[in-house]
C-alpha positions, 0 to 999 in steps of 0.5 A: 500500500502506498500514499502520496504525502507532501511531508513524510515527517507528518505521516509517521502514523501511516508509515507505522502501519507499513504504508509506503510514503511517496513524497509529492503532490498532485502536480508532481507527475513522477510522484503520481507515476510511482504511486499508481504503478502496479496497483489495483486500485487508487483512492483519491481523497485529497482535496482543498477545503479552504480558500478565498476564490474558485481557483483556490479550490479548482487548483487541487480539487479539479486540476488534481483530479484531472492529473490523477485521471490522466496518469491512470489513463496512461496505464495499459491496465488502469487501476480502479479509481475511487473518487471521494467527493462530497455531499456539497457536489449535489448543491454546487451553486452554494460554494466554491468548494461544492462547485469544484467537487462537481467539476471533479466528478464531471471529469469522469463522466463518459470515461468508459475506458476507466473503472471508477466509482464516486462516493459522496460522504456527508459530514464525517466525524471521528478522532482527529477531525477538525470540523465536526469534532470542535462542535461536539467538544462545545456540546460537551461543555453544554452549548451547541452553536448553530450557524443557521436554522436549528431545524436544518437537517444533516446526515453524519458518518463516523470515519470507521464506517466511511472507511468500511464503505469505501473498501466495500465499493472497491470490492464490488463490481456493481459500483462501477460508474456509479455516484453513491451517497451514504449516511450513518443509518439514521433515515432523515439525518439529524437536526440541531435539536436532536443532536443536542438531545443525544449529546445531552443524554450521553453526557448527562447534562443539558445542551443549549442551542445558541443560534449565532446572529446572522449579521455576526457570522456575515461580518466574520466571513467578510472580514476573513475574506478581506484579510485573506486577500492581504495575507494570502492565507486560506480561510475556512469561514467565507460567505460561500462557506456560510451558504453551505452551513445555512443550507437546510437539507444535507440529508443523504440516502444509503439505498444504492450503496447498500444494494450494490455492496451489502455495506451497512453502517454500524455507528450512529451518533450515540455510539459515535460520541462514546468512541470520541471519548471527548472528555479525554481529548 
């Protein structure tokens, strides 16, 4: 097993599992050639999640995907490609990130010469997560900060379930040329009231909802975007990201992936909070 890494010193955990580290990035054709030669499957999960314009995301999410596809096309027997996309690809008008993911997926449309499958995860959480984990840590302290409507619904997936789903997709010929979604087994996902109630029951305390004032978030996002133009640093919270966070329906469907692979999730949010072991973090 091999992994493309920009900094091998920060990938020690992968090396400890016996993964061969290939130093480089998606723009390094020699590294991509070394990465893909002789392999049976490629999981392309690299992506930019921060940026201040469409090009910031397209450079990695679109051009990087194109580089992987081009490299695989040069193989006499191209390995299977699993593209880890995003739930946001289904609503590309909301954000630069979502549009870049839709464009990356479009690169595979009509590529009957390649064996590919696209997976669109919902919000992923687990140890080391940098987006959902802070939300749960805040809930542990008794507060849930809500960027939009408390009634907005979202599907979740625990990282171990996601990994098992990706393996199942690679192992099943029935997933060829499919775009598949997935979730943790809770039909209809969760709204903020339900997540707070589950967290409160788990930790034995009340978790209050605080709907962050819209003007405050708008101001923070606008300031982040302006500062990014001056500093060159890629921000996370921008006006397009806010549109993602305020979208009322990020609910996914498991039926197609289960039918194609037999995979079923094992970890819903109550069990996921146990596995996070947040007080020890």
